[in-house]
Structure formats: C-alpha cells, structure tokens
DRENDO-323974 format. One line per 4 residues: number of its first residue (from 0); their letters; for each residue x, y, z of C-alpha. Coordinates in Angstrom, 1 decimal. Layout:
BEGIN
NUM> A> X Y Z  ...
//
This chain:
BEGIN
0> XXXX> 8.8 8.4 -5.3  10.7 6.5 -2.6  12.1 3.1 -3.6  12.8 1.2 -0.3
4> XXXX> 16.3 -0.1 -0.9  17.0 -2.9 1.6  18.6 -6.4 1.1  15.6 -8.1 2.7
8> XXXX> 13.2 -6.2 0.5  15.2 -7.4 -2.5  15.0 -11.0 -1.3  11.3 -11.0 -0.8
12> XXXX> 10.6 -9.3 -4.1  12.7 -11.9 -5.9  10.7 -14.7 -4.3  7.3 -13.3 -5.3
16> XXXX> 8.4 -12.5 -8.8  9.3 -16.2 -9.3  6.5 -17.9 -11.3  7.1 -21.1 -9.3
20> XXXX> 6.3 -19.5 -6.0  3.1 -21.1 -4.7  0.0 -19.3 -3.3  0.8 -19.7 0.4
24> XXXX> 4.4 -18.6 0.0  3.4 -15.7 -2.2  1.1 -14.4 0.5  3.7 -15.0 3.2
28> XXXX> 6.4 -13.0 1.4  3.9 -10.3 0.5  3.2 -9.8 4.2  6.9 -9.7 5.0
32> XXXX> 7.3 -7.0 2.4  4.4 -5.0 3.9  6.1 -5.1 7.3  9.4 -3.9 5.9
36> XXXX> 7.7 -1.1 3.9  5.7 0.0 6.9  8.7 1.5 8.7  9.7 4.1 6.1
40> XXXX> 6.0 4.7 5.2  5.0 5.5 8.8  8.2 7.1 10.1  6.6 10.6 10.4
44> XXXX> 3.5 9.6 12.4  2.6 12.2 15.0  3.0 11.1 18.6  1.7 12.6 21.9
48> XXXX> 3.4 12.2 25.3  2.0 9.9 27.9  3.2 9.0 31.4  3.9 5.4 32.3
52> XXXX> 5.2 3.7 35.4  8.0 1.1 35.0  8.9 -1.2 37.9  11.6 1.3 38.7
56> XXXX> 10.2 4.8 38.1  7.7 7.0 36.3  8.8 8.1 32.8  7.4 9.7 29.7
60> XXXX> 6.5 7.7 26.6  4.6 8.1 23.4  1.4 7.1 21.8  0.1 7.8 18.3
64> XXXX> -1.9 11.0 18.0  -4.0 9.5 15.2  -4.1 5.8 14.2  -3.4 5.2 10.5
68> XXXX> -6.3 4.2 8.3  -5.3 1.4 5.9  -7.1 1.5 2.5  -6.5 -1.7 0.6
72> XXXX> -7.7 -1.7 -3.0  -9.7 -4.9 -3.4  -8.7 -7.5 -3.9  -4.9 -7.4 -4.4
76> XXXX> -4.4 -4.8 -1.6  -5.6 -7.2 1.0  -2.2 -8.9 0.9  -0.5 -5.9 2.4
80> XXXX> -2.9 -5.3 5.3  -1.7 -7.9 7.8  1.9 -6.7 7.6  0.9 -3.2 8.5
84> XXXX> -1.6 -4.3 11.2  1.1 -6.5 12.8  3.0 -3.2 13.6  -0.1 -1.1 14.3
88> XXXX> -2.8 -3.2 15.9  -5.1 -0.2 16.4  -5.1 0.7 12.7  -8.5 1.0 10.9
92> XXXX> -9.1 -0.8 7.6  -11.3 1.0 5.1  -11.8 -1.2 2.0  -12.0 0.3 -1.5
96> XXXX> -13.3 -2.0 -4.3  -12.0 -1.3 -7.8  -11.2 -3.3 -10.9  -9.6 -2.5 -14.2
100> XXXX> -11.5 -2.9 -17.4  -9.1 -5.0 -19.4  -10.4 -3.5 -22.7  -10.2 0.2 -21.8
104> XXXX> -7.7 -0.2 -18.9  -9.9 2.3 -17.0  -10.6 1.7 -13.2  -14.2 1.0 -12.1
108> XXXX> -15.1 1.5 -8.5  -17.8 -0.8 -7.0  -17.4 -0.6 -3.2  -16.1 1.7 -0.4
112> XXXX> -16.5 2.2 3.3  -14.8 5.4 4.2  -14.8 6.0 8.0  -16.6 9.1 9.3
116> XXXX> -14.9 11.9 11.2  -11.4 10.5 10.5  -10.2 13.1 8.0  -7.3 14.1 10.3
120> XXXX> -5.9 10.6 10.4  -3.1 9.5 8.0  -4.3 7.3 5.2  -2.2 4.5 3.6
124> XXXX> -3.5 3.4 0.2  -2.4 -0.2 -0.4  -2.1 -1.6 -3.9  0.7 -4.0 -4.8
128> XXXX> 0.9 -3.1 -8.5  1.2 0.5 -9.7  0.9 -0.1 -13.4  -0.9 2.6 -15.6
132> XXXX> -1.7 4.6 -12.5  -5.4 4.8 -13.4  -6.6 2.9 -10.4  -4.3 4.7 -8.0
136> XXXX> -5.4 8.1 -9.3  -9.1 7.2 -9.1  -8.6 5.9 -5.5  -6.7 9.1 -4.5
140> XXXX> -9.4 11.2 -6.1  -12.0 9.4 -4.0  -10.1 9.7 -0.7  -9.6 13.4 -1.2
144> XXXX> -13.3 13.9 -2.1  -14.1 12.2 1.2  -11.8 14.7 3.1  -8.6 12.8 3.5
148> XXXX> -5.6 15.1 3.7  -2.6 13.0 4.6  -2.3 10.1 2.1  0.6 7.8 1.3
152> XXXX> 0.5 5.3 -1.6  2.2 2.0 -1.1  3.0 -0.5 -3.9  5.3 -3.5 -4.2
156> XXXX> 6.1 -3.2 -7.9  5.7 0.1 -9.9  6.0 1.0 -13.5  7.5 4.4 -14.5
160> XXXX> 4.3 5.3 -16.4  2.2 4.8 -13.3  4.5 6.8 -11.1  4.5 9.7 -13.5
164> XXXX> 0.7 9.6 -13.6  0.3 9.8 -9.8  3.1 12.4 -9.4  1.5 14.6 -12.1
168> XXXX> -2.1 14.5 -10.8  -1.3 14.1 -7.1  2.1 15.7 -6.4  1.3 15.9 -2.7
172> XXXX> 1.1 12.2 -2.2  4.3 10.3 -1.5  4.7 7.0 -3.4  6.5 4.1 -1.8
176> XXXX> 7.5 1.0 -3.6  9.8 -2.0 -3.3  10.8 -2.0 -6.9  10.6 0.3 -9.9
180> XXXX> 10.3 -1.9 -13.0  11.1 -1.2 -16.7  7.9 -0.5 -18.5  4.3 -1.6 -19.3
184> XXXX> 3.5 -4.0 -22.1  0.7 -3.4 -24.7  -1.8 -5.0 -22.3  -0.9 -2.6 -19.4
188> XXXX> 1.0 -5.2 -17.4  4.3 -4.4 -15.6  7.5 -5.8 -17.1  9.2 -7.8 -15.7
192> XXXX> 6.6 -7.5 -12.9  5.2 -10.6 -11.2  1.9 -11.3 -13.0  -1.4 -10.5 -11.4
196> XXXX> -0.9 -10.0 -7.7  -4.6 -10.7 -6.9  -4.6 -14.0 -8.8  -1.3 -15.1 -7.4
200> XXXX> -2.2 -14.6 -3.7  -5.7 -16.1 -4.0  -4.9 -18.9 -6.4  -7.3 -17.8 -9.1
204> X> -4.9 -18.3 -12.0
//
C-alpha cells in the first residue's frame, strides 16, 4: 500500500472529512485529490519516442504507449474521474456499477462496460472508500476475468481491514490512498472516515 504523503493532500482530505463541507466544495476537493494522486499512481506509464519539430529544431519527445483505462466504481468513484482525465485527456472510462448490501456488507455488481481488446492497457480502479475490501476485491476479480493485467487501485480513505483483504487476495495490485484510517465500526464504515462519499458528493444525504 502507498499512502500519498503530501501537505496538499492532507489539506484536501481535511476539508472533505469536515461534515460542514457542502456538496459543491466536496466534489471540488475530491477532484483536486484525484489530480494529486494521479502523479504517483501513473508514474510508471510506458512511453514511446516520437519526433517533433519546435520553432528552433527537431527533437525527440514521448507519447503514451497505452492510454490508461479509468474504472470508477459507481457511483462514488465518479468523483475521481475528472481529476485523472484533466491530466490524461485521452484516457478511456469504463464504468463498473456495484453497491454494498447494508445487511450482509457484500458487494452486488449490476453494470459494467469493459472495453474490448484493451487488455494491455493499464487499468486504474477508482473508489474513494476502501472499507471492508469486499467491493474492491469483487471489482478486481471482474477486471482480471476480463483480461486486465496491469491494475492499480486508488482510494481516498482506506481502512486497515480493507487494505489487508485486497493485499491478501490480490497481492499484485498496488493500492494507493490519501489516508489510512483507524478501523471499521460495526456497520462497516470507516472511522474517522468522511461518511458516505457517494451521498456527500451528490447531495443524497
């Protein structure tokens, strides 16, 4: 697991934790966090050389060998998409619809649109809250079943229980987060956390 330790990350996390932060500001700071996380998450993308002409001379530059495929887990993961796409306009977005049964805490998948013939591309699974790890593991299982080989998991807040679950069942998948919190409560919510990331960014409280 990689906890992205940067003063600006801490500032934005503090703001979205605050229960008095409104919907628009929550979404704004979530996007800022996504931009900051994108740099370490994507630092090992493969490039290929290209030749370009400047006003002064011809030189060699770089373009991405494979555009990343962003996979937001609906609906909360949508809040991280714009931050990544601001940096990589050519990225593909492949949505994955899942929700957690609040009684069993088990993930239920209801929608997916995996792109064809893209297995060699790097996949970035986006889900702001890594709580029990059940949804993340189910999403990673699905991506691997569809042929994805390079996957990174990005969260904003993670619980130790969820991190352990992912690292146990998918040790090849690096986990990036902005904050590692203390524990889960008896309802499966992260403490201190920030509440429900989907409700807070879409105003459905």
